C-alpha positions as CSV (number, residue, x, y, z in Angstrom):
1,M,0.0,0.0,0.0
2,E,1.9,3.0,-1.2
3,H,0.9,6.5,0.0
4,D,3.8,8.5,-1.2
5,D,6.1,8.9,1.8
6,T,3.3,8.7,4.3
7,H,3.2,5.5,6.4
8,D,-0.2,4.0,7.1
9,S,0.3,4.9,10.8
10,E,0.1,8.5,9.9
11,L,-3.1,7.9,8.0
12,F,-4.4,6.0,11.0
13,L,-3.6,8.9,13.3
14,D,-5.2,11.4,10.9
15,R,-8.4,9.2,10.8
16,L,-8.4,8.9,14.6
17,V,-8.2,12.7,15.0
18,Q,-10.9,13.2,12.4
19,V,-13.2,10.8,14.3
20,Y,-12.4,12.6,17.6
21,N,-13.1,16.0,16.0
22,N,-16.5,14.7,14.8
23,S,-17.3,13.0,18.2
24,G,-18.3,15.9,20.3
25,H,-15.9,14.7,23.0
26,T,-13.4,16.9,24.8
27,H,-10.0,15.5,25.8
28,A,-11.4,15.1,29.4
29,S,-14.6,13.3,28.4
30,L,-12.8,11.0,26.0
31,A,-10.2,10.2,28.6
32,E,-12.9,9.4,31.2
33,E,-14.8,7.2,28.7
34,A,-11.6,5.4,27.6
35,G,-10.3,5.0,31.2
36,V,-7.0,6.9,30.5
37,S,-5.7,10.3,31.6
38,R,-6.6,13.5,29.8
39,N,-2.9,14.0,29.2
40,T,-2.7,10.7,27.4
41,V,-5.5,11.6,25.1
42,Q,-4.1,15.1,24.5
43,R,-0.6,13.8,23.7
44,L,-1.9,11.2,21.3
45,L,-4.2,13.5,19.4
46,S,-2.1,16.6,19.4
47,N,1.4,15.4,18.3
48,G,1.4,11.7,17.7
49,N,4.0,10.9,20.3
50,N,3.0,7.2,20.0
51,L,3.1,7.2,16.2
52,H,6.2,4.9,16.3
53,V,4.2,2.3,18.3
54,I,1.4,2.3,15.8
55,K,3.9,2.2,12.9
56,T,5.7,-0.8,14.5
57,L,2.5,-2.7,15.1
58,M,1.4,-2.1,11.5
59,D,4.8,-3.2,10.2
60,I,4.8,-6.4,12.3
61,S,1.3,-7.3,11.4
62,R,2.1,-6.8,7.7
63,A,5.3,-8.9,8.1
64,L,3.1,-11.7,9.6
65,G,0.8,-11.5,6.6
66,V,-2.2,-10.3,8.6
67,S,-4.0,-6.9,8.7
68,M,-4.5,-4.8,11.7
69,K,-8.2,-5.4,11.2
70,T,-7.6,-9.1,11.7
71,L,-5.7,-8.4,15.0
72,L,-8.3,-6.0,16.3
73,D,-11.5,-7.8,15.2
74,F,-11.8,-10.3,18.0
75,G,-14.8,-11.9,16.2
76,E,-12.6,-12.8,13.2
77,M,-10.8,-16.1,13.1
78,L,-7.0,-15.9,13.1
79,P,-5.4,-17.5,10.1
80,S,-3.8,-20.9,10.5
81,S,-0.1,-21.2,10.8
82,S,0.2,-22.4,7.2
83,S,-1.3,-19.2,5.8
84,V,0.7,-16.7,8.0
85,G,3.7,-14.8,7.0
């Protein structure tokens, strides 16, 4: 998946921020709902400090031959060992 020099993790963060902006939440209300500190929400949404973690998880899942959707959709069956990676 080529997106010029933009890694998919940057696109993920952009989409997360867009969903947040459309949600009506404040940093405080989202933090309370998610069970994290307001500072955690603020740091993640404002400057992407954890972008390297998202990038690494995406790269590892891609190297294993599965999508992030597969890893995050707990209702989806995981592929067998013969079809991974």
